C-alpha positions in Angstrom: 49.8 65.5 139.3 51.3 63.3 136.9 48.6 62.7 133.7 50.4 59.6 132.4 49.9 57.5 135.6 46.3 58.2 135.8 45.6 57.4 132.4 47.7 54.2 132.7 45.5 53.5 136.2 42.5 54.3 133.8 43.7 51.7 131.4 44.7 49.2 134.3 40.4 50.0 135.6 39.1 48.8 132.2 41.0 45.9 132.0 39.9 45.0 135.7 36.0 45.9 134.8 36.0 43.6 131.3 37.7 40.2 133.2 35.0 41.1 135.8 32.0 41.7 133.7 29.3 39.3 134.9 29.2 41.4 138.9 27.5 45.0 138.6 29.8 47.7 138.5 29.6 51.4 137.3 32.6 52.0 135.5 32.7 55.9 135.5 32.1 56.1 139.1 35.1 53.6 139.2 37.5 55.5 137.0 36.2 58.8 139.1 37.2 57.5 142.6 40.2 55.7 140.8 41.7 59.2 139.7 40.3 61.3 143.3 42.7 58.5 145.3 45.9 60.9 144.7 44.6 63.8 143.3 45.0 67.6 144.8 42.6 68.9 147.1 41.2 71.5 143.7 40.9 68.7 141.7 39.1 65.9 144.3 36.6 68.8 143.9 35.6 68.5 140.8 35.9 64.6 140.4 33.5 64.9 143.6 31.1 67.2 141.1 31.5 65.3 138.4 30.0 62.2 140.9 27.4 64.3 142.0 26.3 64.6 138.2 26.8 61.1 137.1 24.9 59.8 140.6 22.0 62.5 139.9 20.1 60.4 138.0 19.5 62.5 134.9 21.7 63.5 132.1 23.5 66.9 132.7 24.4 68.9 129.8 27.6 70.9 131.2 31.1 69.7 131.2 33.6 69.5 134.4 36.8 69.8 133.6 38.9 68.4 135.9 42.0 69.4 135.4 44.4 70.9 133.0 48.2 71.1 132.6 50.8 72.6 130.5 52.9 69.7 129.1 55.5 68.2 127.3 55.1 64.9 125.0 58.1 63.0 126.6 61.3 62.6 124.3 60.1 65.4 121.8 59.2 69.4 121.5 55.7 69.3 121.3 53.8 70.7 123.6 49.8 69.9 124.5 47.5 71.0 127.6 46.5 67.6 129.7 42.8 68.3 130.1 40.5 65.4 132.4 37.1 65.6 131.3 33.6 64.6 132.3 30.4 65.5 130.1 27.6 63.0 130.3 26.4 63.6 127.1 29.8 63.3 125.3 29.8 66.2 123.0 32.8 69.0 124.0 33.6 70.6 121.6 36.7 73.0 122.2 38.3 74.5 125.1 38.4 78.0 126.3 41.8 79.9 127.2 41.3 82.6 129.5 44.5 84.5 130.3 44.9 88.0 132.7 48.1 90.4 132.0 49.4 92.6 135.0 51.9 95.0 134.1 54.7 96.7 136.2 52.1 100.1 137.2 49.0 96.7 138.4 47.1 97.5 135.3 45.2 93.8 134.0 44.1 92.9 130.7 42.6 89.6 129.4 42.3 88.2 126.7 39.6 85.3 125.8 40.2 83.1 122.9 38.1 79.9 121.8 39.4 76.7 119.8 36.7 73.9 118.2 40.1 71.7 118.7 37.3 68.8 119.2 35.1 69.8 116.6 36.3 66.3 114.2 36.9 64.3 117.5 34.2 64.3 119.8 34.5 61.0 122.3 32.6 58.4 123.6 33.3 58.2 126.6 32.3 60.1 129.5 35.0 60.5 130.8 38.4 61.2 129.1 41.9 62.9 129.0 42.7 65.4 126.3 45.7 66.3 124.8 45.3 69.1 123.1 48.7 70.0 120.4 49.3 74.0 121.5 51.5 76.5 121.3 53.3 78.9 123.3 52.8 82.5 122.8 55.5 85.2 123.4 54.8 87.7 122.2 51.1 88.9 120.0 50.2 85.4 118.6 46.4 85.6 118.3 43.7 82.9 117.4 43.3 83.3 114.3 39.7 83.9 113.3 39.9 82.7 109.7 41.5 79.3 109.9 39.5 78.2 112.7 36.1 79.4 110.2 38.2 76.8 107.5 39.1 73.9 109.8 35.1 73.6 111.3 33.9 73.6 107.3 36.9 71.2 106.5 37.5 73.8 103.8 41.4 71.4 101.9 40.9 68.9 104.3 39.7 65.4 104.4 37.2 65.6 107.7 37.1 61.8 107.7 41.3 61.4 108.4 40.9 63.2 111.4 40.1 60.0 113.3 43.4 59.4 112.7 45.3 61.3 116.3 48.4 62.3 114.0 46.4 63.5 110.5 44.4 65.7 113.5 47.3 67.4 114.7 48.6 68.5 111.7 45.7 69.9 110.5 44.2 71.6 113.4 45.1 75.6 112.9 47.6 76.8 115.8 45.7 76.6 119.9 48.1 79.9 121.4 48.2 79.6 125.3 50.5 81.8 127.7 52.9 80.3 130.6 51.6 81.1 133.6 53.8 83.8 135.8 52.4 84.0 138.8 53.5 87.1 139.1 52.7 88.4 135.4 50.5 86.2 133.8 47.7 84.2 134.9 45.9 81.3 132.9 42.6 79.7 132.9 41.4 77.0 131.0 37.4 75.6 130.3 35.7 74.0 128.2 32.7 74.2 126.4 30.6 72.0 124.2 28.1 71.7 120.9 25.3 73.8 122.2 27.6 75.7 123.4 27.8 74.9 127.5 30.3 75.8 129.4 32.0 74.3 132.4 33.8 76.2 135.0 37.4 77.8 134.2 40.4 76.6 136.3 44.0 77.1 136.5 46.4 76.1 134.0 48.5 74.0 136.0 52.9 74.8 134.3 54.5 71.3 134.0 56.9 72.0 130.9 60.3 70.6 131.6 61.8 73.0 130.2 60.8 76.6 129.4 60.2 78.1 126.1 
């Protein structure tokens, strides 16, 4: 699924809503419907769950991860996980990466790491496309708990500058992820919020133009 196309559609929808502000519209539901039109089956199911939660008359605390793609920024070597998220109380704070490895003897091991990458960039938008910079795990790289603890405390950085996207990317500690391989490495992603609520893990789709 081309997330750039989805983002463009969301921006066009926002413009339409502004121009027609005199009408009673639901921009969140309109946005979800727009995404659902050309979405694959798994993504469509997540969108429908989000719509049910949005229309049930209460604020649901559990976030939903609609899609997660491993991709490269066009014209650069920067790699991201593109996330389309839905969270009614808008307090998504991080991303969880769950990897399952299958060795030649068909033995399975798992690794789960959580990264509070959005601790300074929680968004007021209920539904949003987020780009989380990542680095490819090609050996035994692991999350540095010390680096992330220092980041959360704001040690050595001016937290007020992290609303700037470039500054945020420059100061973010490494987020490690393996390239999915159907025969050897299964990767799932989830999001979690400030209260510890977690979304259902979904498969990470690999849309890297070139293998690392």
